C-alpha positions as CSV (number, residue, x, y, z in Angstrom):
1,M,-8.6,27.1,-14.5
2,K,-6.9,28.2,-11.3
3,I,-4.2,26.3,-9.3
4,R,-2.8,27.6,-6.0
5,V,0.7,29.0,-6.3
6,L,3.2,29.5,-3.4
7,D,6.6,31.1,-3.3
8,S,9.1,29.9,-0.7
9,A,10.6,33.3,-0.5
10,Q,7.4,35.1,0.5
11,D,6.5,35.9,4.1
12,G,4.1,33.3,5.5
13,F,5.2,30.5,3.2
14,G,6.1,28.3,6.2
15,A,2.7,28.8,7.8
16,E,0.9,28.0,4.5
17,L,3.0,24.8,4.1
18,N,2.2,23.8,7.7
19,K,-1.5,24.1,6.9
20,I,-1.1,21.8,3.9
21,L,0.8,19.3,6.1
22,A,-1.8,19.5,8.8
23,A,-4.7,18.7,6.4
24,S,-6.4,15.7,8.0
25,A,-6.9,12.5,6.2
26,E,-9.3,11.3,8.9
27,P,-12.6,10.0,7.6
28,A,-15.8,11.9,8.2
29,P,-17.7,10.7,11.4
30,E,-20.6,9.5,9.3
31,V,-18.2,7.2,7.3
32,R,-16.7,5.8,10.5
33,N,-20.1,5.2,12.0
34,R,-21.6,3.6,8.8
35,V,-18.6,1.3,8.4
36,A,-18.8,0.2,12.0
37,E,-22.4,-0.7,11.5
38,I,-21.7,-2.6,8.3
39,L,-18.9,-4.5,9.9
40,A,-20.9,-5.4,13.0
41,T,-23.8,-6.7,10.9
42,V,-21.5,-8.8,8.6
43,R,-19.8,-10.2,11.7
44,A,-23.2,-11.1,13.3
45,E,-25.2,-12.3,10.2
46,G,-22.5,-13.5,7.8
47,D,-23.6,-14.3,4.3
48,R,-27.1,-12.8,4.8
49,A,-25.7,-9.4,5.5
50,L,-23.0,-9.8,2.8
51,L,-25.7,-10.5,0.2
52,D,-28.0,-7.7,1.4
53,Y,-25.3,-5.0,1.3
54,T,-24.0,-6.2,-2.0
55,N,-27.4,-6.0,-3.7
56,R,-28.2,-2.7,-2.1
57,F,-24.9,-0.9,-2.7
58,D,-24.0,-2.4,-6.1
59,R,-27.5,-2.3,-7.5
60,R,-27.7,-6.1,-8.0
61,R,-30.3,-8.9,-7.6
62,A,-27.9,-11.6,-6.8
63,Q,-28.3,-14.9,-5.0
64,I,-25.5,-16.0,-2.7
65,E,-24.1,-18.4,-5.3
66,D,-23.8,-15.5,-7.8
67,L,-21.1,-13.9,-5.6
68,V,-18.7,-16.6,-6.6
69,I,-16.6,-16.2,-9.7
70,G,-15.1,-19.5,-10.7
71,P,-11.5,-19.8,-11.9
72,D,-12.7,-21.0,-15.3
73,A,-14.4,-17.7,-15.8
74,A,-11.2,-15.8,-14.9
75,R,-9.2,-17.9,-17.3
76,A,-11.7,-17.4,-20.0
77,A,-11.6,-13.6,-19.5
78,F,-7.9,-13.7,-20.0
79,A,-8.2,-15.8,-23.1
80,G,-10.8,-13.4,-24.5
81,L,-8.6,-10.3,-24.3
82,P,-7.1,-8.8,-27.4
83,E,-3.7,-10.1,-28.1
84,A,-1.9,-6.8,-27.4
85,L,-3.6,-6.5,-24.0
86,R,-2.8,-10.1,-23.1
87,Q,0.8,-9.5,-24.0
88,A,1.0,-6.2,-22.0
89,L,-0.4,-7.9,-18.9
90,Q,2.0,-10.8,-19.2
91,T,5.0,-8.6,-19.8
92,A,4.1,-6.3,-16.8
93,A,3.6,-9.4,-14.6
94,D,7.0,-10.8,-15.6
95,R,8.7,-7.5,-14.8
96,I,6.9,-7.1,-11.5
97,R,7.7,-10.7,-10.5
98,S,11.4,-10.3,-11.4
99,F,11.6,-7.1,-9.2
100,H,9.9,-8.7,-6.2
101,E,11.9,-12.0,-6.4
102,R,14.8,-9.8,-5.2
103,Q,12.9,-8.9,-2.0
104,K,12.3,-12.3,-0.7
105,S,13.8,-12.9,2.8
106,A,15.3,-16.2,4.0
107,S,15.7,-17.7,7.4
108,W,19.0,-17.4,9.1
109,F,20.8,-18.8,12.2
110,Y,24.1,-18.4,13.9
111,E,25.8,-19.7,17.0
112,D,27.3,-17.1,19.4
113,P,30.5,-17.5,21.5
114,E,28.5,-19.0,24.4
115,G,27.2,-21.8,22.1
116,I,23.7,-20.4,21.9
117,L,21.9,-20.9,18.6
118,L,20.1,-17.7,17.6
119,G,18.2,-16.9,14.5
120,Q,15.2,-15.9,12.6
121,Q,12.7,-18.2,10.8
122,V,10.9,-16.6,7.9
123,T,7.5,-18.1,6.9
124,P,4.8,-16.9,4.5
125,L,1.3,-16.0,5.6
126,D,-1.3,-18.8,5.2
127,R,-4.1,-16.9,3.6
128,V,-4.3,-13.3,2.2
129,G,-7.3,-11.3,0.9
130,V,-6.8,-9.0,-2.0
131,Y,-9.2,-6.2,-2.6
132,V,-9.5,-5.0,-6.2
133,P,-11.3,-1.7,-6.5
134,G,-13.9,-1.0,-9.1
135,G,-16.4,1.7,-10.1
136,K,-14.7,4.7,-11.7
137,A,-12.1,2.6,-13.6
138,D,-10.8,-1.0,-14.1
139,Y,-7.7,-1.9,-12.2
140,P,-5.9,-5.0,-13.6
141,S,-2.6,-3.4,-12.4
142,S,-3.9,-3.5,-8.9
143,V,-4.3,-7.3,-9.3
144,L,-0.7,-7.7,-10.4
145,M,0.8,-5.4,-7.8
146,N,-1.0,-7.1,-4.9
147,V,-1.0,-10.7,-6.0
148,I,2.5,-11.2,-7.4
149,P,4.4,-10.3,-4.2
150,A,2.1,-12.6,-2.2
151,Q,2.8,-15.4,-4.7
152,V,6.6,-14.7,-4.5
153,A,6.4,-14.9,-0.7
154,G,4.8,-18.3,-0.9
155,V,1.3,-17.4,0.5
156,G,-0.7,-20.6,0.8
157,E,-4.0,-19.2,-0.5
158,I,-5.1,-15.9,-2.1
159,V,-8.7,-14.8,-1.8
160,M,-9.7,-12.0,-4.2
161,V,-12.8,-9.7,-3.9
162,M,-13.8,-7.3,-6.5
163,P,-17.1,-5.3,-6.7
164,A,-19.4,-5.8,-9.7
165,P,-21.7,-2.8,-9.8
166,D,-24.8,-3.5,-11.9
167,D,-23.6,-7.2,-12.2
168,R,-20.6,-6.1,-14.3
169,P,-17.3,-7.1,-12.9
170,S,-14.1,-5.7,-14.4
171,T,-13.3,-8.0,-17.3
172,V,-9.6,-6.9,-17.5
173,A,-9.1,-7.2,-13.7
174,L,-10.7,-10.6,-13.8
175,A,-8.5,-11.6,-16.7
176,A,-5.4,-10.6,-14.7
177,A,-6.6,-12.9,-11.9
178,G,-7.1,-15.7,-14.4
179,M,-3.6,-15.1,-15.8
180,L,-2.1,-15.4,-12.3
181,G,-4.1,-18.5,-11.4
182,I,-6.3,-17.2,-8.6
183,E,-8.8,-19.8,-7.6
184,K,-11.0,-18.0,-5.1
185,I,-12.7,-14.9,-6.5
186,F,-15.8,-13.2,-5.1
187,S,-17.8,-10.4,-6.8
188,I,-18.2,-8.3,-3.6
189,G,-16.8,-5.0,-2.6
190,G,-17.1,-2.2,-0.1
191,A,-16.8,-2.4,3.7
192,Q,-18.9,-5.5,3.6
193,A,-16.2,-7.3,1.6
194,V,-13.6,-6.2,4.1
195,G,-15.7,-7.5,6.9
196,A,-16.2,-10.9,5.2
197,L,-12.5,-11.3,4.7
198,A,-11.7,-10.3,8.3
199,Y,-14.4,-12.3,10.1
200,G,-15.1,-15.0,7.6
201,T,-18.6,-16.1,6.5
202,E,-19.9,-19.5,5.3
203,L,-19.1,-18.4,1.7
204,V,-15.9,-16.3,2.2
205,P,-13.0,-17.7,4.3
206,A,-11.4,-15.5,6.9
207,V,-7.9,-14.3,5.9
208,D,-4.8,-13.3,7.9
209,K,-4.1,-10.1,6.0
210,I,-6.1,-7.8,3.7
211,V,-4.3,-5.8,1.0
212,G,-5.4,-3.6,-1.8
213,P,-6.7,-0.1,-2.3
214,G,-10.3,1.2,-2.2
215,G,-12.4,4.2,-1.5
216,A,-13.1,5.9,1.8
217,Y,-15.4,3.1,3.1
218,V,-12.9,0.4,2.2
219,A,-10.0,2.3,3.8
220,E,-12.0,2.9,7.0
221,A,-13.1,-0.7,7.1
222,K,-9.5,-1.8,6.9
223,R,-8.6,0.6,9.7
224,Q,-11.4,-0.8,11.9
225,V,-10.6,-4.5,11.3
226,F,-6.8,-4.1,11.9
227,G,-5.8,-6.2,14.8
228,I,-8.3,-8.9,13.9
229,V,-6.3,-9.2,10.6
230,G,-3.3,-7.5,9.3
231,I,-3.6,-4.8,6.6
232,D,-1.1,-3.3,4.1
233,M,-2.0,0.3,4.9
234,V,-4.8,2.8,5.2
235,A,-4.5,4.5,1.9
236,G,-5.6,8.0,1.4
237,P,-6.0,10.0,-1.9
238,S,-3.3,9.5,-4.4
239,E,-0.6,12.1,-4.7
240,V,2.4,13.1,-6.8
241,V,5.2,15.7,-6.3
242,I,7.2,16.7,-9.4
243,V,10.5,18.6,-8.7
244,S,11.7,20.6,-11.8
245,D,14.7,22.8,-12.5
246,G,13.0,24.0,-15.7
247,S,15.0,21.7,-18.0
248,G,12.0,19.5,-19.0
249,E,9.1,19.7,-21.4
250,P,6.1,21.6,-20.0
251,D,3.6,19.3,-21.8
252,W,5.2,16.3,-20.2
253,T,5.0,17.9,-16.7
254,A,1.3,18.9,-17.3
255,M,0.4,15.4,-18.4
256,D,2.1,13.9,-15.4
257,L,0.1,16.2,-13.1
258,F,-3.0,15.1,-15.1
259,A,-2.1,11.4,-14.6
260,Q,-2.4,11.8,-10.9
261,A,-5.3,14.1,-10.8
262,E,-7.5,11.8,-13.0
263,H,-7.7,9.2,-10.2
264,D,-10.4,11.2,-8.4
265,E,-11.3,14.6,-7.2
266,A,-9.4,14.2,-4.0
267,A,-6.1,13.4,-5.6
268,R,-3.2,15.8,-5.1
269,A,-0.7,16.9,-7.8
270,I,2.1,19.3,-6.8
271,L,4.9,20.9,-8.9
272,I,7.9,22.3,-7.1
273,C,10.1,24.3,-9.4
274,T,13.1,26.6,-9.3
275,D,12.2,28.3,-12.6
276,K,9.2,30.7,-12.7
277,D,9.1,30.8,-16.5
278,F,8.8,27.1,-16.6
279,M,6.0,27.1,-14.1
280,D,4.1,29.6,-16.3
281,R,4.7,27.4,-19.4
282,V,3.4,24.3,-17.5
283,M,0.3,26.3,-16.5
284,A,-0.2,27.2,-20.2
285,S,0.1,23.6,-21.1
286,I,-2.5,22.6,-18.5
287,V,-5.0,25.1,-19.9
288,R,-4.3,24.0,-23.5
289,L,-4.3,20.2,-22.9
290,L,-7.1,19.8,-20.4
291,P,-10.1,20.2,-22.7
292,D,-9.1,17.2,-24.7
293,M,-8.7,14.9,-21.7
294,E,-11.3,12.1,-21.3
295,R,-11.5,12.6,-17.5
296,A,-11.3,16.4,-17.8
297,S,-13.9,17.2,-15.1
298,I,-12.2,15.0,-12.5
299,I,-8.8,16.4,-13.4
300,R,-10.1,20.0,-13.2
301,A,-11.7,19.4,-9.8
302,S,-8.6,17.7,-8.4
303,L,-6.2,20.5,-9.5
304,E,-8.5,23.3,-8.4
305,R,-9.1,21.8,-5.0
306,H,-5.8,20.2,-4.2
307,G,-3.3,21.1,-6.9
308,L,-0.3,23.2,-6.0
309,M,2.7,24.9,-7.5
310,I,5.6,26.0,-5.3
311,R,8.5,28.2,-6.5
312,T,11.8,27.6,-4.7
313,G,15.2,29.3,-4.9
314,T,17.2,26.1,-5.1
315,L,16.8,22.4,-5.6
316,Q,18.1,21.8,-2.1
317,E,15.2,23.9,-0.8
318,A,12.9,21.8,-3.0
319,A,14.3,18.6,-1.5
320,A,13.6,19.9,2.0
321,I,10.0,20.6,1.1
322,V,9.7,17.1,-0.5
323,N,10.9,15.6,2.8
324,R,8.3,17.4,4.7
325,L,5.5,16.4,2.3
326,A,6.7,12.7,2.2
327,P,4.8,12.1,-1.0
328,E,3.4,8.8,-2.4
329,H,5.0,9.5,-5.8
330,L,8.0,11.7,-6.5
331,E,9.4,12.7,-9.9
332,L,12.8,14.3,-9.9
333,A,12.5,15.9,-13.4
334,V,15.9,17.6,-13.2
335,R,19.2,17.6,-15.1
336,E,21.1,15.5,-12.5
337,P,18.4,13.5,-10.7
338,R,20.8,11.1,-9.0
339,D,22.6,14.0,-7.3
340,L,19.3,15.2,-5.9
341,L,18.2,11.7,-4.9
342,K,20.9,11.8,-2.2
343,E,18.9,14.5,-0.4
344,I,15.5,12.7,-0.5
345,R,14.6,10.8,2.7
346,H,10.9,10.5,2.5
347,A,9.0,9.3,-0.6
348,G,7.1,6.2,-1.5
349,A,8.3,5.8,-5.1
350,I,11.0,7.9,-6.7
351,F,11.3,8.4,-10.5
352,L,14.5,9.8,-11.8
353,G,14.9,12.0,-14.9
354,H,12.6,13.3,-17.6
355,Y,11.7,10.0,-19.2
356,A,10.8,8.1,-16.0
357,A,7.1,8.9,-16.0
358,E,5.3,7.9,-12.9
359,S,2.8,6.0,-15.1
360,L,5.5,3.6,-16.1
361,G,5.9,2.6,-12.5
362,D,2.1,2.3,-12.1
363,Y,2.0,-0.4,-14.6
364,C,5.1,-2.2,-15.8
365,A,8.5,-1.0,-14.6
366,G,8.6,-3.6,-11.8
367,P,8.4,-1.8,-8.4
368,N,5.1,-1.9,-6.6
369,H,2.6,0.9,-7.0
370,V,0.8,0.2,-3.7
371,L,2.5,3.1,-1.8
372,P,2.2,5.0,1.5
373,T,0.1,8.2,1.2
374,A,-0.7,11.1,3.5
375,R,2.9,11.6,4.6
376,C,3.1,7.9,5.7
377,A,6.3,7.6,3.6
378,R,8.0,9.1,6.7
379,F,7.7,5.7,8.4
380,S,6.4,3.1,5.9
381,S,7.3,1.5,2.6
382,P,5.8,0.3,-0.7
383,L,4.0,-3.0,-0.6
384,G,6.4,-5.9,-1.1
385,V,7.2,-9.5,-0.5
386,Y,8.1,-8.7,3.1
387,D,4.5,-7.8,3.7
388,F,3.5,-11.4,3.1
389,Q,6.2,-13.0,5.2
390,K,6.5,-13.0,9.0
391,R,9.6,-13.5,11.1
392,S,9.9,-15.7,14.2
393,S,12.9,-15.3,16.4
394,V,14.6,-18.6,17.4
395,M,16.8,-19.5,20.4
396,H,18.3,-22.8,21.5
397,C,20.7,-23.4,24.3
398,D,22.1,-26.3,26.3
399,G,22.6,-26.5,30.0
400,E,26.1,-25.0,29.9
401,A,24.8,-22.0,27.9
402,A,21.8,-21.6,30.1
403,A,24.1,-21.4,33.1
404,K,25.7,-18.3,31.6
405,L,22.4,-16.5,30.9
406,A,20.4,-17.5,33.9
407,P,22.1,-15.3,36.5
408,I,21.7,-12.3,34.1
409,A,18.1,-13.0,33.5
410,S,17.4,-13.6,37.2
411,T,19.0,-10.3,38.2
412,L,17.1,-8.3,35.6
413,A,13.8,-10.0,36.4
414,R,14.2,-9.4,40.2
415,G,15.0,-5.8,39.4
416,E,11.6,-5.5,37.7
417,G,9.9,-7.3,40.5
418,L,8.9,-10.3,38.3
419,T,10.0,-13.1,40.6
420,A,8.4,-15.9,38.5
421,H,10.5,-14.8,35.6
422,A,13.6,-14.9,37.9
423,R,12.7,-18.3,39.3
424,A,12.1,-19.8,35.9
425,A,15.7,-18.9,35.0
426,E,17.0,-20.0,38.4
427,Y,15.4,-23.4,38.2
428,R,17.5,-24.2,35.1
429,L,20.5,-23.0,37.0
430,L,19.7,-25.4,39.9
431,R,19.7,-28.3,37.5
432,I,23.2,-27.4,36.3
433,T,25.1,-26.4,39.5
434,P,24.6,-27.5,43.1
435,S,22.2,-25.4,45.1
436,P,23.9,-23.2,47.7
437,R,21.5,-24.6,50.3
438,S,22.7,-28.2,49.7
439,R,26.3,-27.3,50.3
């Protein structure tokens, strides 16, 4: 087992870090081209193409009606879960809902000194599509994290798609949908599902926004339909950065690295540490614990291809590297995490202290686990209620107020050479004050 190790004090560290930062998350040309072909076919042929791709890619022999999962089936799946799992889902849902209720925006208005009413009207989206991934694992947590903020926002209708390879949909994910009361569920996945949600087919209604994670084809499909519909983000491989001052438990740190690496072989797990001895102990824990992991081959491949350990001289230096990496998940596993938090500007989700395992946030703490990847935390945020609300600016003015604004608008419009804009303002002014020509 070999994980790449860097030392910030060594010559060439900056150049090596720049190479890591420059690593492209762009899809391969063959993925882009194949996705474009799938989307174009679904747009042109609708349900016929949707069914053909579903049967071909998911190894099914379905008829079009088989792609519909009724709400009764979802509710039955929830009722059929073991009691402990039902309770865990409900508790997680309650915590996630409580957190997201605090994000909800409301409309606001005010009247300025000129008597002009200004404000912002906040309204929910009409219809949202939620993509629930499947294949390597079941993801009921993805259902909770994508659906609950939309429900809190007041979205009118939620349409869920989830692949069912070999005619086997995820029972637990379906159960989560049943618990949340989702009425429209389709057993479709991949780029063809994204196309159906974006363009609409006879079976699948077109939505206003698509959210939810998926593989490379799903991510690229979302990228290509953006503009026709909104999307949450184009998610890349999952990532975690752990900052340590050597005060933690090496086994805990190793397991937190594993927890990220087990997603898939492209996941990235990074340890930044000020204590070389602790780094060595973590490496020893990795070697000792890995053979007993159920997804050991995936973890090994992830750590060997993309894993990284960085030795730094100070925590301040570690924070500076974190801000350059802008990771999806960040664990501050140090003695005084709140002090170090003040130096962090770019991270999707931040976990403070030794007990705040990232996996708690993935499932049940309350904050959303749909997070910006590939350094997008520099400019974007976790999925939230605000992603399912839109804002319209509002203005109302009477003639007296318009008389105060019209000369300003006219002057600026004529300065830009847009005379129709200017005259539109001036016509209002003529109704309020006598025209200079009539004097």
